[in-house]
C-alpha positions as CSV (number, residue, x, y, z in Angstrom):
1,M,-37.1,6.3,-30.7
2,K,-35.0,3.2,-31.3
3,S,-33.7,1.0,-28.5
4,S,-30.0,0.4,-28.2
5,P,-28.8,-3.2,-28.9
6,L,-27.8,-3.5,-25.2
7,R,-31.3,-2.6,-23.9
8,V,-32.8,-5.1,-26.3
9,V,-30.5,-7.8,-25.0
10,A,-31.4,-6.9,-21.4
11,R,-35.2,-7.1,-22.2
12,Q,-34.8,-10.4,-23.9
13,S,-32.9,-11.9,-20.9
14,P,-34.8,-13.6,-18.2
15,A,-35.8,-11.4,-15.3
16,L,-33.6,-11.9,-12.2
17,V,-36.2,-11.0,-9.6
18,P,-39.9,-10.0,-9.6
19,P,-40.4,-6.3,-10.0
20,A,-40.7,-4.5,-6.6
21,S,-41.9,-1.1,-5.7
22,A,-39.6,1.4,-4.1
23,A,-41.8,1.4,-1.0
24,S,-41.4,-2.4,-0.5
25,L,-37.6,-1.9,-0.5
26,R,-37.4,0.7,2.3
27,P,-35.0,-0.5,5.0
28,D,-36.9,-1.7,8.1
29,G,-40.2,-0.3,6.8
30,Q,-39.1,3.3,7.3
31,D,-41.4,6.2,6.4
32,P,-40.9,7.5,2.8
33,L,-40.9,11.1,4.1
34,D,-38.0,10.2,6.5
35,M,-36.1,8.5,3.7
36,S,-36.6,11.4,1.3
37,F,-35.4,13.9,3.9
38,K,-32.3,11.8,4.7
39,S,-31.6,11.4,1.0
40,L,-31.6,15.2,0.5
41,V,-29.2,15.6,3.4
42,A,-26.9,12.8,2.1
43,R,-26.8,14.5,-1.3
44,A,-25.7,17.7,0.3
45,T,-23.0,16.0,2.5
46,G,-21.7,13.6,-0.1
47,G,-23.3,10.6,1.7
48,I,-21.7,11.4,5.1
49,S,-24.0,11.5,8.1
50,P,-23.7,14.9,9.9
51,L,-25.2,13.2,13.0
52,A,-22.5,10.6,13.2
53,M,-19.8,13.3,12.8
54,G,-21.5,15.5,15.4
55,L,-21.8,12.6,17.9
56,A,-18.2,11.8,17.4
57,F,-17.0,15.3,18.1
58,Q,-19.4,15.6,21.1
59,D,-18.0,12.4,22.6
60,W,-14.4,13.7,22.2
61,Y,-15.1,17.2,23.4
62,L,-17.1,16.3,26.5
63,H,-14.5,13.8,27.6
64,L,-11.7,16.4,26.9
65,L,-13.5,18.8,29.2
66,V,-13.3,16.4,32.2
67,A,-9.6,15.7,31.5
68,P,-7.6,18.6,33.0
69,G,-4.3,16.8,32.7
70,K,-4.8,16.3,29.0
71,C,-5.9,20.0,28.6
72,A,-2.7,21.1,30.5
73,E,-0.6,18.9,28.2
74,L,-2.2,20.5,25.1
75,A,-1.7,24.0,26.5
76,G,2.0,23.2,26.9
77,C,2.1,21.8,23.4
78,W,0.5,25.0,22.0
79,A,2.9,27.2,23.9
80,G,5.8,25.3,22.5
81,A,4.4,25.8,19.0
82,L,4.1,29.6,19.5
83,A,7.8,29.7,20.4
84,G,8.6,29.2,16.7
85,A,11.3,27.4,14.9
86,P,15.0,28.3,14.4
87,A,15.9,29.8,11.1
88,G,16.6,27.3,8.3
89,T,14.5,24.5,9.8
90,E,14.0,21.8,7.3
91,P,10.4,21.0,6.3
92,G,10.7,17.3,7.1
93,D,9.7,14.4,4.9
94,D,6.2,15.7,3.9
95,R,6.1,15.4,0.1
96,R,4.0,18.6,0.0
97,F,7.1,20.6,1.2
98,A,9.8,18.7,-0.7
99,D,10.6,21.6,-3.1
100,P,13.8,23.4,-2.1
101,G,11.9,26.6,-2.0
102,W,10.3,25.6,1.3
103,S,13.6,26.0,3.0
104,A,13.8,29.7,2.4
105,W,12.1,32.5,4.3
106,P,9.1,33.0,4.7
107,F,8.1,29.7,3.3
108,H,10.0,27.6,5.9
109,R,8.0,29.5,8.6
110,Y,4.7,28.6,6.9
111,A,5.6,24.9,6.7
112,W,6.8,24.9,10.3
113,N,3.7,26.5,11.7
114,F,1.5,24.2,9.7
115,R,3.4,21.1,11.1
116,Q,3.0,22.5,14.6
117,V,-0.7,22.8,14.2
118,E,-0.8,19.2,12.8
119,H,1.2,18.0,15.8
120,F,-1.1,19.8,18.2
121,W,-4.3,18.2,16.7
122,Q,-2.7,14.8,16.6
123,R,-2.1,15.1,20.3
124,A,-5.5,16.6,20.9
125,T,-7.4,13.8,19.2
126,S,-5.4,10.9,20.7
127,G,-5.4,9.5,24.2
128,V,-8.5,11.1,25.5
129,A,-9.8,8.6,28.0
130,G,-13.4,7.5,27.6
131,V,-13.9,8.3,23.9
132,G,-15.2,5.4,21.9
133,P,-12.6,3.9,19.5
134,H,-14.8,4.6,16.5
135,H,-15.5,8.1,17.5
136,A,-11.8,8.8,18.2
137,E,-10.9,7.6,14.7
138,V,-13.6,9.8,13.1
139,V,-12.4,12.9,15.0
140,R,-8.8,12.2,14.0
141,F,-9.8,11.7,10.4
142,A,-11.9,14.8,10.3
143,A,-9.2,16.9,11.9
144,R,-6.7,15.6,9.3
145,Q,-9.0,16.4,6.4
146,L,-9.6,20.0,7.6
147,L,-5.9,20.5,8.1
148,D,-5.0,19.1,4.7
149,M,-7.5,21.5,3.2
150,W,-5.7,24.5,4.7
151,A,-2.1,23.4,4.0
152,P,0.1,26.3,2.7
153,S,0.9,24.2,-0.3
154,N,-2.7,24.6,-1.5
155,F,-2.5,28.4,-2.0
156,P,-0.5,30.2,-4.7
157,W,0.8,33.1,-2.5
158,T,2.2,30.7,0.2
159,N,3.7,28.1,-2.2
160,P,7.2,28.8,-3.5
161,E,7.0,26.2,-6.3
162,V,3.8,27.9,-7.7
163,L,5.3,31.4,-7.5
164,R,8.5,30.3,-9.1
165,A,6.7,28.5,-12.0
166,A,4.4,31.6,-12.5
167,W,7.4,33.9,-12.6
168,A,9.4,31.7,-15.0
169,S,6.4,31.2,-17.4
170,G,5.2,34.8,-17.3
171,G,1.9,33.6,-15.8
172,A,1.4,30.9,-18.4
173,S,1.3,28.2,-15.7
174,L,-1.6,29.9,-13.9
175,A,-3.4,30.4,-17.1
176,A,-3.0,26.7,-17.9
177,G,-4.3,25.9,-14.5
178,W,-7.3,28.1,-15.0
179,R,-8.1,26.2,-18.2
180,N,-7.7,22.9,-16.4
181,W,-10.1,24.0,-13.7
182,R,-12.7,25.3,-16.2
183,Q,-12.5,22.1,-18.2
184,D,-13.1,20.0,-15.0
185,A,-15.9,22.3,-13.8
186,C,-17.7,22.0,-17.1
187,R,-17.4,18.2,-17.1
188,H,-18.7,17.8,-13.5
189,L,-21.5,20.4,-13.7
190,A,-22.9,19.4,-17.1
191,P,-26.3,17.8,-16.9
192,P,-26.6,14.0,-17.8
193,G,-26.4,13.4,-21.5
194,A,-25.0,16.9,-22.3
195,A,-22.1,17.1,-24.7
196,V,-18.8,17.7,-22.8
197,S,-15.2,17.8,-23.7
198,E,-13.3,14.5,-24.0
199,P,-12.9,12.7,-20.7
200,L,-9.5,12.7,-19.1
201,G,-9.0,9.0,-19.6
202,A,-9.6,9.1,-23.3
203,P,-8.7,7.6,-25.8
204,Y,-8.7,4.3,-23.9
205,V,-11.8,2.6,-25.3
206,P,-12.6,-1.1,-24.4
207,G,-12.1,-3.2,-27.5
208,V,-10.1,-0.5,-29.2
209,D,-7.3,0.6,-26.9
210,V,-7.8,-1.7,-23.9
211,A,-9.5,-5.1,-23.3
212,L,-7.8,-6.4,-26.5
213,T,-7.1,-10.1,-25.7
214,P,-8.9,-12.0,-28.5
215,G,-11.9,-13.9,-27.3
216,K,-15.6,-14.6,-27.8
217,V,-18.8,-14.0,-25.7
218,V,-20.1,-17.5,-25.2
219,F,-22.9,-16.9,-22.7
220,R,-25.2,-14.0,-21.7
221,N,-28.0,-13.5,-19.3
222,A,-29.6,-10.4,-17.7
223,L,-26.6,-9.9,-15.3
224,I,-23.4,-11.2,-17.0
225,E,-21.7,-11.9,-20.2
226,L,-19.1,-14.7,-20.2
227,I,-16.0,-14.3,-22.4
228,Q,-13.9,-17.2,-23.4
229,Y,-10.4,-16.1,-24.6
230,N,-8.8,-17.7,-27.7
231,P,-6.0,-20.1,-26.9
232,Q,-2.4,-19.0,-27.8
233,T,-0.7,-22.3,-27.3
234,D,-1.0,-25.7,-29.0
235,A,-1.9,-27.4,-25.8
236,V,-3.6,-26.1,-22.6
237,Y,-4.1,-27.2,-19.0
238,R,-7.1,-29.4,-18.6
239,E,-8.6,-27.2,-15.9
240,P,-10.1,-23.9,-17.2
241,V,-9.7,-20.6,-15.2
242,L,-12.8,-18.7,-14.4
243,I,-12.3,-15.1,-13.3
244,V,-15.0,-13.4,-11.2
245,P,-14.2,-9.6,-11.1
246,S,-15.9,-7.2,-8.7
247,W,-19.0,-5.5,-10.1
248,I,-17.8,-2.4,-8.4
249,M,-15.4,-2.1,-11.4
250,K,-15.3,-3.0,-15.1
251,Y,-13.6,-6.3,-15.7
252,Y,-10.9,-5.1,-18.0
253,I,-8.6,-4.0,-15.2
254,L,-7.4,-7.6,-15.6
255,D,-7.1,-7.1,-19.4
256,L,-5.7,-3.6,-19.9
257,S,-3.1,-3.0,-22.5
258,P,-1.4,-6.1,-24.1
259,H,1.8,-5.6,-22.0
260,N,0.0,-5.6,-18.7
261,S,-3.0,-7.9,-19.3
262,L,-3.3,-10.6,-16.6
263,V,-5.6,-12.4,-18.9
264,G,-3.1,-12.3,-21.8
265,Y,-0.4,-13.6,-19.5
266,L,-2.4,-16.6,-18.4
267,V,-3.5,-17.4,-22.0
268,R,0.1,-17.3,-23.1
269,K,1.1,-19.7,-20.3
270,G,-1.4,-22.3,-21.6
271,H,-4.5,-21.7,-19.5
272,T,-8.1,-21.6,-20.9
273,V,-9.4,-18.4,-19.4
274,L,-13.0,-17.3,-19.0
275,M,-14.1,-13.9,-17.7
276,I,-17.3,-12.7,-16.2
277,S,-18.3,-9.2,-17.5
278,W,-21.1,-7.7,-15.3
279,R,-23.9,-5.6,-16.7
280,N,-24.0,-2.1,-15.3
281,P,-27.3,-2.0,-13.3
282,D,-29.8,0.9,-13.4
283,A,-32.7,2.0,-11.3
284,G,-34.8,-1.0,-12.6
285,D,-32.3,-3.3,-10.9
286,R,-32.7,-1.8,-7.4
287,D,-33.9,-5.2,-5.9
288,L,-30.9,-7.2,-7.0
289,G,-29.2,-8.8,-4.0
290,L,-26.0,-10.6,-3.2
291,A,-27.9,-14.0,-3.7
292,D,-28.8,-12.9,-7.3
293,Y,-25.2,-12.1,-8.0
294,L,-24.3,-15.5,-6.7
295,R,-26.9,-17.5,-8.7
296,Q,-27.2,-15.5,-11.9
297,G,-23.6,-14.4,-11.9
298,L,-20.9,-16.6,-10.4
299,L,-22.8,-20.0,-10.6
300,A,-24.1,-19.3,-14.1
301,G,-20.5,-18.6,-15.2
302,L,-19.2,-21.6,-13.3
303,A,-21.6,-23.9,-15.1
304,Q,-20.4,-22.6,-18.5
305,A,-16.8,-23.0,-17.4
306,G,-17.4,-26.6,-16.4
307,A,-19.0,-27.3,-19.8
308,V,-16.0,-25.7,-21.6
309,G,-13.6,-27.9,-19.5
310,G,-15.6,-31.0,-20.3
311,G,-16.2,-31.8,-16.7
312,A,-12.7,-31.0,-15.5
313,P,-12.5,-29.0,-12.2
314,V,-12.3,-25.3,-12.5
315,H,-9.7,-22.9,-11.1
316,A,-12.0,-20.1,-9.8
317,V,-10.5,-16.6,-9.3
318,G,-12.2,-13.8,-7.5
319,Y,-11.1,-10.2,-7.4
320,C,-12.2,-7.8,-4.6
321,L,-16.0,-8.2,-4.0
322,G,-15.9,-11.0,-6.6
323,G,-13.5,-12.9,-4.3
324,T,-15.9,-12.5,-1.4
325,L,-18.7,-13.9,-3.5
326,L,-16.5,-16.8,-4.6
327,A,-15.6,-17.6,-1.0
328,M,-19.4,-17.8,-0.2
329,A,-20.0,-20.2,-3.2
330,A,-17.0,-22.4,-2.2
331,A,-18.3,-22.6,1.4
332,L,-21.8,-23.6,0.3
333,H,-20.2,-26.2,-2.1
334,G,-18.1,-27.7,0.7
335,D,-21.1,-27.9,3.0
336,D,-23.2,-29.5,0.3
337,Q,-20.5,-32.1,-0.3
338,V,-20.4,-33.1,3.3
339,A,-24.2,-33.3,3.5
340,G,-24.5,-35.2,0.2
341,R,-26.5,-32.4,-1.4
342,K,-26.2,-31.3,-5.0
343,P,-22.8,-29.6,-5.4
344,L,-21.8,-26.6,-7.5
345,P,-22.4,-26.6,-11.3
346,A,-18.7,-27.6,-11.7
347,P,-16.1,-28.9,-9.2
348,L,-13.4,-26.5,-8.0
349,A,-9.7,-27.4,-8.6
350,S,-8.6,-24.3,-6.6
351,I,-9.7,-20.9,-5.3
352,S,-7.7,-17.7,-5.8
353,L,-8.8,-14.7,-3.8
354,I,-7.3,-11.4,-5.1
355,A,-7.5,-8.5,-2.7
356,A,-10.7,-9.9,-1.3
357,Q,-12.0,-9.7,2.3
358,T,-13.9,-12.4,4.1
359,D,-13.5,-11.0,7.6
360,F,-14.5,-7.3,7.8
361,S,-13.6,-6.7,11.5
362,E,-10.6,-4.6,10.4
363,P,-11.7,-2.7,7.2
364,G,-9.2,0.1,7.6
365,E,-10.2,3.7,7.1
366,L,-13.3,2.6,5.1
367,G,-14.7,1.6,8.5
368,L,-14.9,5.3,9.3
369,F,-18.0,5.5,7.0
370,I,-19.6,2.3,8.4
371,D,-21.8,2.7,11.4
372,D,-25.6,2.7,11.9
373,S,-26.0,6.4,11.3
374,E,-23.8,6.6,8.2
375,L,-25.6,3.6,6.7
376,A,-29.1,5.1,7.4
377,F,-28.2,8.2,5.3
378,L,-26.5,6.1,2.6
379,D,-29.5,3.7,2.4
380,A,-31.8,6.7,2.0
381,L,-29.6,8.0,-0.9
382,M,-29.5,4.7,-2.6
383,W,-33.2,4.0,-2.0
384,E,-34.2,7.2,-3.8
385,Q,-31.9,6.6,-6.8
386,G,-32.2,2.8,-6.9
387,Y,-28.4,2.5,-6.9
388,L,-25.1,4.1,-5.8
389,T,-23.3,5.8,-8.6
390,G,-19.7,5.3,-9.4
391,D,-18.9,9.0,-8.8
392,Q,-20.5,8.8,-5.3
393,M,-18.4,5.8,-4.4
394,A,-15.3,7.3,-5.9
395,A,-15.8,10.4,-3.8
396,S,-15.6,8.3,-0.6
397,F,-12.3,6.7,-1.7
398,Q,-10.9,10.1,-2.6
399,L,-11.8,11.5,0.8
400,L,-9.8,8.7,2.5
401,H,-6.7,10.0,0.7
402,A,-7.6,13.6,0.0
403,R,-4.0,14.8,0.6
404,D,-2.8,12.9,-2.5
405,L,-6.0,12.4,-4.6
406,V,-7.5,15.9,-4.1
407,W,-5.3,18.6,-2.7
408,S,-1.9,17.6,-4.2
409,R,-3.6,16.9,-7.6
410,M,-5.4,20.3,-7.5
411,M,-2.1,22.0,-6.7
412,R,-0.4,20.3,-9.6
413,E,-3.2,20.8,-12.1
414,Y,-4.7,24.1,-11.1
415,L,-1.8,26.0,-9.6
416,L,1.1,24.6,-11.7
417,G,-1.0,23.9,-14.8
418,R,0.4,20.4,-15.2
419,R,-2.0,17.6,-16.3
420,S,-1.0,14.1,-15.5
421,A,-0.5,12.1,-18.6
422,P,-3.4,9.7,-19.1
423,N,-2.8,6.0,-19.0
424,D,-4.8,2.8,-19.2
425,L,-5.3,2.4,-15.5
426,M,-6.5,6.0,-15.1
427,A,-9.0,5.5,-18.0
428,W,-10.3,2.3,-16.3
429,N,-10.6,4.0,-13.0
430,A,-12.8,6.7,-14.6
431,D,-15.0,4.1,-16.2
432,S,-17.3,3.8,-13.2
433,T,-20.2,1.4,-12.5
434,R,-23.3,1.5,-10.4
435,L,-24.3,-0.7,-7.4
436,P,-27.9,-1.8,-6.9
437,F,-29.6,-0.6,-3.8
438,R,-30.4,-3.9,-2.2
439,M,-27.0,-5.6,-2.9
440,H,-25.0,-2.7,-1.6
441,S,-27.2,-2.3,1.5
442,E,-26.8,-6.0,2.2
443,Y,-23.1,-5.8,1.7
444,L,-22.6,-2.9,4.0
445,H,-25.0,-3.9,6.8
446,Q,-24.3,-7.7,6.9
447,L,-20.7,-7.9,5.9
448,F,-19.0,-4.6,6.9
449,L,-21.2,-3.5,9.9
450,R,-22.0,-6.9,11.5
451,N,-19.3,-9.1,10.0
452,D,-21.9,-11.9,9.5
453,L,-19.9,-13.8,7.0
454,A,-16.8,-14.4,9.2
455,E,-18.9,-15.1,12.2
456,G,-21.1,-17.7,10.5
457,R,-24.4,-15.7,10.5
458,Y,-24.7,-14.9,6.8
459,L,-27.5,-16.9,5.1
460,I,-28.1,-17.7,1.5
461,D,-31.4,-19.4,0.7
462,G,-31.8,-20.0,4.4
463,K,-28.5,-21.9,4.7
464,P,-25.6,-20.5,6.8
465,V,-22.4,-19.7,4.8
466,L,-19.6,-21.3,6.8
467,L,-16.2,-20.5,5.5
468,S,-14.7,-23.5,7.4
469,S,-16.5,-25.7,4.9
470,I,-14.3,-24.6,2.0
471,M,-12.4,-27.7,0.7
472,A,-10.4,-26.5,-2.3
473,P,-6.8,-25.3,-1.8
474,M,-6.5,-21.5,-1.8
475,F,-4.2,-18.8,-3.1
476,V,-4.7,-15.5,-1.4
477,L,-3.2,-12.2,-2.6
478,A,-3.1,-9.0,-0.7
479,T,-1.3,-5.7,-1.4
480,E,0.7,-3.6,1.1
481,R,-1.0,-0.3,0.5
482,D,-4.5,-1.4,0.0
483,H,-7.1,1.0,1.4
484,V,-10.0,-1.0,0.0
485,S,-9.1,-4.5,1.3
486,P,-6.3,-3.9,4.0
487,W,-3.9,-6.8,3.9
488,R,-4.3,-7.7,7.6
489,S,-8.0,-8.0,7.0
490,V,-7.4,-10.2,3.9
491,Y,-5.0,-12.4,5.9
492,K,-7.7,-13.4,8.4
493,I,-8.8,-16.1,5.9
494,H,-6.2,-18.2,7.6
495,Q,-8.3,-18.3,10.8
496,L,-11.6,-19.0,8.9
497,C,-10.6,-22.0,6.7
498,D,-8.9,-25.3,7.3
499,V,-7.5,-25.8,3.8
500,P,-3.9,-25.0,2.8
501,V,-3.6,-21.2,2.0
502,E,-0.8,-19.8,-0.1
503,F,-0.7,-16.2,1.0
504,V,1.3,-13.6,-1.0
505,L,1.7,-9.9,-0.1
506,A,2.5,-7.8,-3.1
507,S,3.8,-4.2,-3.2
508,G,1.5,-1.5,-4.4
509,G,-2.2,-0.8,-3.8
510,H,-5.6,-2.3,-4.5
511,N,-5.4,-1.8,-8.3
512,A,-1.8,-1.1,-9.2
513,G,-0.5,-3.9,-7.0
514,V,-2.6,-6.4,-8.9
515,V,-1.8,-5.0,-12.3
516,S,1.9,-5.9,-11.8
517,E,3.2,-7.5,-14.9
518,P,6.7,-9.1,-15.1
519,G,9.2,-6.4,-15.9
520,H,7.3,-3.7,-14.1
521,P,9.9,-1.6,-12.2
522,G,9.8,-1.4,-8.5
523,R,7.5,-4.4,-7.9
524,S,8.1,-7.1,-5.3
525,Y,6.2,-9.5,-3.1
526,L,6.4,-11.4,0.2
527,S,5.7,-15.1,0.5
528,L,6.7,-18.2,2.5
529,A,8.8,-21.0,1.2
530,T,7.1,-24.3,1.0
531,G,8.3,-27.2,3.1
532,P,7.8,-28.8,6.5
533,A,9.3,-25.9,8.4
534,R,6.6,-23.6,7.1
535,P,4.4,-22.3,9.9
536,R,0.7,-23.3,9.4
537,R,-1.2,-20.9,11.7
538,T,0.2,-17.5,12.4
539,V,-1.1,-14.0,12.9
540,A,-0.3,-11.4,10.3
541,A,2.7,-9.9,12.3
542,Q,4.2,-13.4,12.7
543,W,3.7,-14.2,9.0
544,V,5.7,-11.0,8.0
545,E,8.6,-12.1,10.2
546,H,8.9,-15.5,8.5
547,A,8.2,-14.3,4.9
548,H,10.9,-13.4,2.4
549,R,10.8,-10.8,-0.3
550,T,11.1,-11.6,-4.0
551,E,11.8,-8.8,-6.5
552,G,9.5,-8.7,-9.5
553,S,5.9,-9.6,-10.3
554,W,3.7,-11.9,-8.3
555,W,2.1,-13.2,-11.5
556,P,4.7,-16.0,-12.2
557,H,4.5,-17.2,-8.5
558,W,0.7,-17.5,-8.9
559,Q,0.9,-19.2,-12.3
560,H,3.3,-21.8,-11.0
561,W,0.9,-22.4,-8.1
562,L,-2.0,-22.9,-10.6
563,A,0.2,-25.3,-12.6
564,R,1.0,-27.4,-9.5
565,H,-2.8,-27.8,-8.9
566,S,-3.5,-28.7,-12.5
567,S,-3.4,-32.0,-14.3
568,P,0.2,-33.0,-15.3
569,H,-0.8,-33.6,-18.9
570,K,-2.1,-30.9,-21.2
571,V,-4.9,-31.3,-23.8
572,A,-6.0,-29.7,-27.0
573,P,-7.6,-26.3,-26.6
574,P,-11.4,-26.5,-26.2
575,A,-13.5,-24.9,-28.9
576,P,-16.0,-22.2,-27.9
577,P,-19.5,-23.6,-27.5
578,A,-22.1,-22.7,-30.1
579,P,-23.7,-20.3,-30.6
580,V,-21.0,-17.6,-30.2
581,L,-22.7,-14.3,-29.2
582,G,-20.1,-12.0,-30.4
583,A,-16.4,-11.0,-30.1
584,A,-14.8,-9.8,-26.9
585,P,-15.1,-7.5,-25.0
586,G,-18.8,-7.9,-25.6
587,L,-21.7,-5.5,-25.0
588,Y,-22.0,-5.1,-21.3
589,V,-18.5,-3.6,-20.8
590,V,-19.3,-0.6,-23.0
591,Q,-22.7,0.0,-21.3
592,P,-22.8,3.5,-19.9
């Protein structure tokens, strides 16, 4: 059997770490039988710890039992709900009940009753004295998920929109929904490697339909390929731009279609752009850690960017987890400069963090899945596999927003028979990656659970990573509806660094808010005007009070900031170094 070209490349690349047995990688030296059992449980529960959930409900229930005043309040709330609603009551602003049919009998009664049950559980899971804050959030979240599952909009016989569509189409809408369900079931239940129908995101193929900005692969090791994009102007800024995407995602979210490619936008504005493309790890990469991603990923790419720029400082850009890694590198660089040690492979002209956290004390709803019990089960699952799959990670994100991403989608596609038209962002989102066991365990335990990076306890090669040592000016972007990197968490970089920070809050979410090209309808962003009256140190709420909203894309604002921190005189575009290893998008991005 012949090896694929990609596997040949990977074998010819230098090894990142010595091979390690699975036993040597067990967290805290745990017994393999314990790990195997927890892994089986985690597979059955989707990675969620049943013990953590049970302890949360036990904490809530026992404290509720010794709160007679709260119980009386809830009894009154329930009695009021049983009294019913007057005829013609409007269903409110819940999008699930936006169809006019919900105002007619008996559907308005279904919606009213459901909202009363929601209101009751909101009261029941809030304000119970003595319940730990984390347990209270878990109980509220679980109650919301169970209620969303049983919403009357999810069932054909209690949803007027579904009944009307079925009547008008003579049942064709239900038949189409059945075909959609069968297609999805076959896709999800098919064994690995089996032939299945075309994925929903097709036909968006990297290098054919997306990731089309012309460029060349100029460097490759066992972890990354580095793409240098072809210049599109006669002269370019002297400082190259190195983009470090997250390895949780394929890089081409920043180079989707030609009209919404951030890479293409920068190149057309006269920047020399280089992009790291991460290799998709497998079980053999289980021992890769964050330090390996720093050394063999970011620093290797930075060395090549410095060579392309002829020694000029580099504008380094990190997206999501790539931004967290970039902040670590910049902190070590600043500390080395102060101590007179060897600095980074290339100097930094600026640092841009895009939807990237450095303080994880307020991770939003993702924090519901981060405690010692949850991580024990997740560690066991990753330990057995050697990695966390993209589907397993995506399931957690879907659970956070199950109302929109699961139940509303199922109602639309299975009950109404309407498929969402595929687009480039959907195709990218379906092109998932894997996360090595050691790296993801370090990330969750040390950054999310213990917040070691923000509190100065995180070590790389025995040296503490102190974000206060960062010396390059910073541009920091957050998005208003980000459930991965909540904007208030991203904002905390102000309290961790002493350098000027240009903070911008864009509309949209973690992905769509970043892919926000000029001309995109409905886009805007908040920022502070420059000048002596600009407040230097504020908390997030104060910043919002001072900020002003600009309609349109945040891209021009950022590009002007990059230009202000670049040399005033442009130079001829640099030629790619020899030898060129192939054309963009390279091999790693198409690795399954």
